[in-house]
N, C-alpha and C positions, 0 to 999 in steps of 0.2 A: 504494500500500500504506500502510495506517495501522495502527500498533500500538495495540491496544485497551488500556483501563485494566487488564484482566486481565493482559496481557503485561507492562505497565509495573510493576504492583504485584508480580507474581511475581518480576521481576528485582530490585526494591527489597527484597523480603523475603529473597531469597537473599543479596543483598549485606549486608543487616543481619546475617544469620546468619554470614556470612564475617567481618564486622567483630568479631563477638562470639563467635567460635568458642572462644576461650580460657575462656569462662564456662560451658562445658558445654552442657547443654540450655537453650534460651532459650524463655521463655513467649511465646505468641502475643500476649498483651496488651501485653507489653513492646515487641515489634516494632511493634504497632499504634500505640502512643504515640510511639515514636521516629520512625516514618515518617509519622505523621499520617494513618493509614489506618484505616478501620473494621475492628474485629476480626472482625465478621461477614463482611466481604468477604474477609479473609484466610482465614477458615474455608472459604470456597468454593474458594479456590485450593489449599489444602493437599492435598485428595484427588488432584488431578491430578499434583501433585509427588510425592506418596507412591507413586502408581501407577508412576511412572517411576524409582523407587528413587533419587531425588535426596536425600531426607530420611531421617533417622533420628528416630523418635518415642519419647518416654518419657512414660508416664502417671504421675499421682500428684502429690504435694506439690512435688517438685523437677522435675516433668515439663516437657516442651516439645519443641522441635525443634532439630536441628543438621544440618549438611551431612554426607552419607554419605562424601564424599571431600574432598580439599583444594580450595580455591578455584581453583587453577590447572587443575583437571580439568573445570571447567564453562565452556562457551562461551556467550556471549550468544545466538548462533544456536540452540544446542540448547535453551536455556531458552525462548526465544520460540517455537520450533516446538512445544514441549510446551504452552505456554499458548495459542498462536494456531492451531495445527494446520498452518498453511502460511505461508510468507513470500513465496510467488509473487506477482508484481505483477499477473498476470492469471489468470483461472480455468483457462484451457487448459493452464497449466503445473503444475496441481495433481496431475496424474497422469503417470506414465511407464510405457509410452509415451503420447504425447499422444493423447487420445481424440477430439479435435475433427475433424470431417469435413473441415474446410477447411485443416487443417494443411499438407498437401502443396502447397497453392496460396497460402498466406497470406504476403503480402509483408512483413507486420509481425512475423511470428513471430521472426525473428532479433533484432530489437530487444528484444523481451520476454525472450528467452532470455539475451541479453547483460546486461540489467538484473538478471535473476534471478541470474545467475552473480556479478555484482558485489555484490549485496546479501548473498548467502550467504557469499561469500569474506570480505567485510568483517566480518560478524557472527560468523562462525566463527573469525575471527582475534583476537577479544577475549575474554579470560577474566575471571572475577570478580576474580582476582588482579591482572590488568592495571588494572582500574578502581580497585581499592584502592590500587595503586601510584601511579596518577595523582593520587589524592586526597592521598596522603602527600607526594608531591613538591610539591604546591601548598601543603602545610601547612594544609589546610582541616580544620576539625573537623566540618563538616557537609556531606556530599555528597548531592546531589539529582539524580535523573534525570528 
């Protein structure tokens, strides 16, 4: 499993919003500058986040984006599932029940199911607030994923 640029940038964007939540609505151009990411690329990510009710948007002079909930309500797993669609290490685990004709006889299926469980439990156990807390405890001014 490889997390795409879209997934990594979605996470970075939401972390940036969490870091700057005291500033109200944050302009996409400001996020792009701080994260060294193309504003056009972020514009492609925003619709999928909006569709999932993760963001609040405001138009106009003081417009921008902010998190709909507090940073402790967003897990890395949920964010990556929105951006990536699936975190399954193999295609046969993308559907439940498993649609593969070989699943009943597949000797490797338990290996992939175990890996899938570990990935999901790990990523669902980390919130945006956890990441921000790690950054603060290190005393770093610049956190990069």
